[in-house]
Structures are given as structure tokens and as C-alpha cells.
N, C-alpha and C positions, 0 to 999 in steps of 0.2 A: 504494499500500500504505500503511494506517494502521499508524504505528508498526513499528519494527525487530521481527524474530521471532528466537526465541519470545516471545510476550507474558507468560506466566506464568512465574516464575523456578522456583529448587530451594527445598526447604525451608532455613531459617536454622538452624533448631533443633531438635534430634534428637526432641522430644516435641510437636511439632506440623506440620500443613503448612506451604506457601506458602500465604499468604491475600492476594487483591487486590479491592478493590471496584471497581464498574464503575457510574458514574451519569451522568445527564445533567441540565444545568439550562439555564435561560434567562441571558441576561447580566445580569438584575437577581436572580438566584439564586434562581429559582424551581423547584422540583425536581416539582412535581405539576400538572397542569391537570384539573381535577375529579375529585381524587383519585387520578390515576395521572400515570406520566410518557408514557402513550401522546400521540402528538403534539407532543410537544417536539422531539424529534432527527428526523434525517432518514433518509433509506435507507441513506445510509454509517453512520452512527451503529446503525443497527439491524444492519448486515451486521458490522460490528465486535464488538459483542455475541456474534451467534453465533460469531465466529471466537475469540474468547475463550473462549465454553464448549467449543469443539471442542478446547482442550487442558487442560479442567478434570477431575478425578476426581469432584467434587462441584459443584454450582450451590447455593447457600444464600440463601433468603429468610427476611424477617421475613413474620409471619402477616397484618398489616396489607396489605404489598404484596400476597400471596395473594389477600386479600378484595377488594381493589379491581381486579382485574385477572384476566380469564381466561386467564392465563400457564400456561406450563409450564418445565421446566429441559432441554427438549429441542434438539438441535441439527436443523437441516435434513436432507434426505438426503444432499446432496452434500458434506456434512462427515462422516458416517459413515466413508468410507473414510479421510478423512485420521485420523480417531481411532483405529481399527484399525491402521493402518500404525504409530502410534506405541504399540500396544499397549493400548493404552485399550479398554474397553467401547463397543459402539457406541452407547450414548447416555451422558451423565453420570447422577449418580444426584439427585435431587432432595433437599433438605433444607430443613425450615421450623423456625424457631426463634420459640415463643410464649411469655409469660407467661400469658396470660388463656385458653389452649385454644379462643378463640374462632375456629373455621374451619368453613368448610363442609362438610358430609358428604359433598357430592359436587363434584367440581371437575376440569378437565382436568389439573390437576397430578398427580393419582393414578393417572394412566394408566399413567406409568412407576414404577419403586421409588423409593418415597420415604421418607424418615425423617424423624418431626416430633419435634423436643425441645422438652417442656415445662418451663418454669423454674418450676413451682409444682406443685401436687397438684390443679390442676383438671382435669375431665372434659374429653376431646377427644372431640367427635361424629363422630369417622369409624372405621369399623368395615370396612377392606378386606384384600384378600392383599396388595396390592402396599404396603401401608403398615405401618412399623413404627414404635411410639411408644415415645418413651423419655424417662424423668424425670431429668433434669438440675437441677444447683444455679445455672446461669447459660453464660453465651456462651463461657467458656473450659473448662468440662467439654464444652459442646458439641464444641468443636475438639479437644480431647484425645482424645475419644472417636472421631472421625473418624482421628487419628492410629493411633490402635489397629487401625482396620481396615484401615491400609493406604493409607489417604488421601494423596497427595503434594501435590496443588494444587487451594485451593479459590477459586471465584470468587464473591464476594457482590455480589447485585445490589439490596442495601437490604432494606427501607426505611431510611428516616434515622433512625429509634429504634436499629434491630439497629447501624447502621453507627456510633451513639455508645457503643452498650456494647463493641462490638469495639475502637475506637479507647481506650476507658477501660480496657482490660485490655490495651493494646499487642499486639492480634494482628495487624492489617492491616501487610501489608509495603508495598503498593504501590497507587495510587489512579491509576484511570483515569476521567478526568473529560471530557466533551462537554459544552462551551459553544453552545449553540445562539444564533444571532443573531437572538433573539426577545426579548421583554419582554411580561411578563404583569401585572405591577402587584397590588395588591391588599393587604390588611391581615391581619397575623400569617400569612406565607406559610410555606409549608413548604420548608425548604431540605435540602440532602445529608445535613445531620447535625441530630439533634433530638435533644436532653436536657440535662441538667447541663453547666453549663460545664466544661470539664477543668482540674484544677489547675496546669497548666503548660501554655501555648500550645505546639502541636506544630508542626514545621517539615518543609516538605516540600521535595524537592530533585529539580527538574525532569530528566525522564531523556529527555522526548520529546516533541515539538510539530509537530502538521500541521495545515494549514489548506485546507479541502475548500468550495469555494463560500461562504467567510464562517463557516463553522461551523470551532471550533477543537477538536481532539482533544489531550488533555493526558496525559501518565504521569509520576507522581512517584514517589518514594521515600519513605517515611515515615521521619523521624528522631525515637527518642525520648529524652527525658531520662533520665541515667543515674541 
């Protein structure tokens, strides 16, 4: 078993849900291979992703991650019963945050109920009955809107630009990071966080560490400056 259960915690503030990010990177810090994280992690890492989703009310992605990968926010059928036993919906709601509105008009993501949060007045070329488009001022408004909808646990799967914005707003409670025993190299690589340097270095407190076939699974709590 990777990490003690439950994986996702309870909300730490009355106005926002508990929020964790889950990312995978190589030993040299690369978080993408040909623009996507596909191919970096193992089947064990992929299973952990689904088990994290199984505890989340909402799975959150940045638009770049959605453009790069035909992913969805769903869990496999064997985890649906686990969700409903907890009183959750059979599938988590998918949420996408975007500044540019640059999203494909058709995508596997939209096959389930999806919230698209647009942090600008840019048009979004998506018009489907499963998709609700909302205009917000930034990621804090995204998280606050989810709280107003009764959401208690959010899992963010990146990408790095969205991670950076959430950290800057001090909205992330925990970090799940898989270190794959691989090296990619390359110039100007994409890491798990991409954006301006934080005003103050953030501290992480290790909560769990598991090794499986050379792959490291780390779970950290985030400490913000007062």
C-alpha cells in the first residue's frame, strides 16, 4: 500500500476545501516527456493517481495539461463502489483552470461533468451540456467557488503553471510527489512548478515515504510563512 489511508485530509479552513497536488518527476526533476507526464511514472504511480482521485470530490487541471494529454478526471470502475461507499458521487467532477481559454472544443475530459474556470475575458470554444463555464479573477476564486458548491477535497494534477499559482496563494495543503528512477536531461526543462520565484522559500514536512522497485513515493505537508 502506497501511503497511509486516508490519502486526502479534511478542510483546514472554513472557506476552502482541502487541496493536494499529485505530480511525478524524474530524478533530474523533469516533469514532462514530449509535453506530457505520460511515460515517466510506473503502473504503481498510475494506480496511486486513481486512488487519490477516488477520495476527491473534484480533480483539477490546468488547460495546458488538458491540451497535452487525452486524459479525463475519472476513476476506473473498480473504484466507483469505494467512492459511493464514502457518500461521494460515482465519479469526481473535473475542473479546468485557464487564462487564455485555449481549450479543444472536443476532448475526453468533457464526457463527464466539467467546470471550466476562465481567469480572463477570453472566449472558450467549448459548448457542451456537460460543461459549465465560469469567469473568475484567479485561482483563489476557483477554490472558493468549489467550497461554495460543498466541495471538501480537491486533487490537483498540474500542470506546473497551475501548481505555482496555487502555491503563491497558499492554497495547497499537501504534496504527493513520485520520483521515477529515470533521467531525461535537456535544456530549459519543465519541472513540477513553473512561474515566478516565490517571495519566501516554502517548507515541506515529510509525512510518508515509500519505495517500490526503485521508485519513491513522497507525501509532504506544506508550511507557509506567517
